[in-house]
C-alpha positions as a printed Julia matrix, in Angstrom:
140×3 Matrix{Float64}:
 -34.46  -47.91   23.72
 -33.07  -46.27   26.88
 -29.51  -46.82   25.64
 -30.36  -45.13   22.34
 -31.82  -42.06   24.13
 -28.74  -41.73   26.34
 -26.53  -41.95   23.26
 -28.48  -39.12   21.57
 -28.22  -36.99   24.69
 -24.46  -37.47   24.72
 -24.18  -36.38   21.09
 -26.31  -33.31   21.75
 -24.08  -32.39   24.69
 -20.95  -32.78   22.55
 -22.41  -30.6    19.77
 -23.52  -27.94   22.28
 -20.07  -27.84   23.9
 -18.34  -27.62   20.53
 -20.62  -24.81   19.42
 -19.98  -22.92   22.66
 -16.2   -23.19   22.14
 -16.49  -21.95   18.54
 -18.62  -18.97   19.61
 -16.19  -18.12   22.42
 -13.11  -18.2    20.18
 -14.87  -16.2    17.46
 -15.72  -13.49   19.97
 -12.17  -13.44   21.36
 -10.56  -13.15   17.92
 -12.92  -10.4    16.83
 -12.56   -8.45   20.06
  -8.77   -8.72   20.11
  -8.51   -7.77   16.43
 -10.56   -4.62   16.95
  -8.6    -3.6    20.01
  -5.21   -4.03   18.38
  -5.91   -1.56   15.57
  -5.62    1.54   17.7
  -3.57    2.71   20.66
  -4.95    4.02   23.92
  -5.42    7.46   22.44
  -7.13    6.15   19.31
  -4.03    6.41   17.14
  -4.36    4.21   14.01
  -0.98    2.92   12.85
  -2.47    0.46   10.38
  -3.69    3.2     8.06
  -0.28    4.93    8.23
   1.34    1.59    7.47
  -0.78    1.27    4.33
   0.32    4.75    3.24
   3.98    3.77    3.57
   3.44    0.51    1.72
   1.69    2.35   -1.1
   4.58    4.84   -1.36
   7.16    2.06   -1.55
   5.04    0.31   -4.16
   4.43    3.34   -6.39
   7.61    5.39   -6.03
  10.39    3.86   -8.14
  13.05    6.31   -6.91
  12.27    5.33   -3.31
  12.64    1.65   -4.23
  15.95    2.45   -5.93
  17.15    4.14   -2.73
  16.18    1.09   -0.68
  17.78   -1.36   -3.12
  21.03    0.55   -3.52
  24.28   -1.01   -2.32
  24.6     1.47    0.56
  21.07    2.68    1.28
  20.77    5.94    3.17
  18.35    5.18    5.98
  18.3     8.8     7.1
  17.03   10.14    3.76
  14.36    7.42    3.59
  13.37    8.2     7.18
  13.07   11.91    6.31
  10.94   11.05    3.28
   8.5     9.02    5.41
   8.41   11.66    8.16
   7.55   14.34    5.61
   4.86   12.27    3.92
   3.26   11.13    7.2
   3.07   14.71    8.52
   0.37   15.32    5.92
  -1.82   12.83    7.77
  -0.67   13.18   11.36
   1.91   15.52   12.9
   2.24   13.43   16.02
   4.12   10.44   14.54
   7.72    9.45   15.18
   9.35    7.31   12.5
  12.58    5.39   12.17
  13.66    2.96    9.46
  16.19    0.21    9.05
  17.25   -1.4     5.78
  18.92   -4.78    5.91
  19.52   -7.89    3.89
  16.68  -10.4     3.9
  18.02  -12.31    6.91
  19.8    -9.37    8.51
  18.88   -7.62   11.71
  18.63   -3.98   12.74
  20.89   -2.91   15.55
  21.33    0.76   14.71
  17.75    1.85   15.37
  17.15    4.26   18.25
  13.66    3.65   19.57
  11.93    5.54   22.37
  10.76    3.95   25.57
   7.13    3.86   24.35
   4.79    1.56   22.5
   6.31    1.13   19.04
   4.5    -0.18   15.97
   6.85   -2.13   13.68
   6.32   -3.49   10.2
   8.48   -5.13    7.55
   8.4    -4.6     3.83
  10.27   -6.8     1.39
  11.56   -4.92   -1.6
  12.74   -7.6    -3.96
  13.98   -6.07   -7.18
  13.99   -3.34   -9.74
  14.02   -3.74  -13.51
  17.74   -4.51  -13.74
  18.97   -6.31  -10.6
  17.71   -8.82   -8.08
  19.1    -7.94   -4.67
  16.26   -8.15   -2.16
  16.23   -5.94    0.93
  14.07   -5.72    4.0
  12.73   -2.31    5.01
  11.71   -2.16    8.65
   9.58    0.8     9.65
   9.08    1.76   13.28
   6.36    4.26   14.24
   5.31    5.66   17.57
   3.11    8.35   18.98
   5.1    11.42   20.02
């Protein structure tokens, strides 16, 4: 009987410890996720990122520019700067368009915290030549 009670106590201790670990990790993930959404000044890049994604999704001429053989990064950058000024004047933007496995070496980024996101633009109605659009945003 004593052995059975000790065995139950051990199982209760294991369950309590497991529950404590789960609660701790849940709190850490939730706290870190909330903190990462804004910068020190309360700047929300995630909502601006959704705006850019929606524009790429809905604007066929913008997708055509991105998918062209020699995409003009400067005109796409100017388009995003103009459209983001409607929401926040204090945003710096730069873009890089590369092949799917390519890298961006021509981007001039400031010495600040920079928010970066990738968008894959895969095709238009006639051709399949996927490109990667990298968008870099920072607080001016």
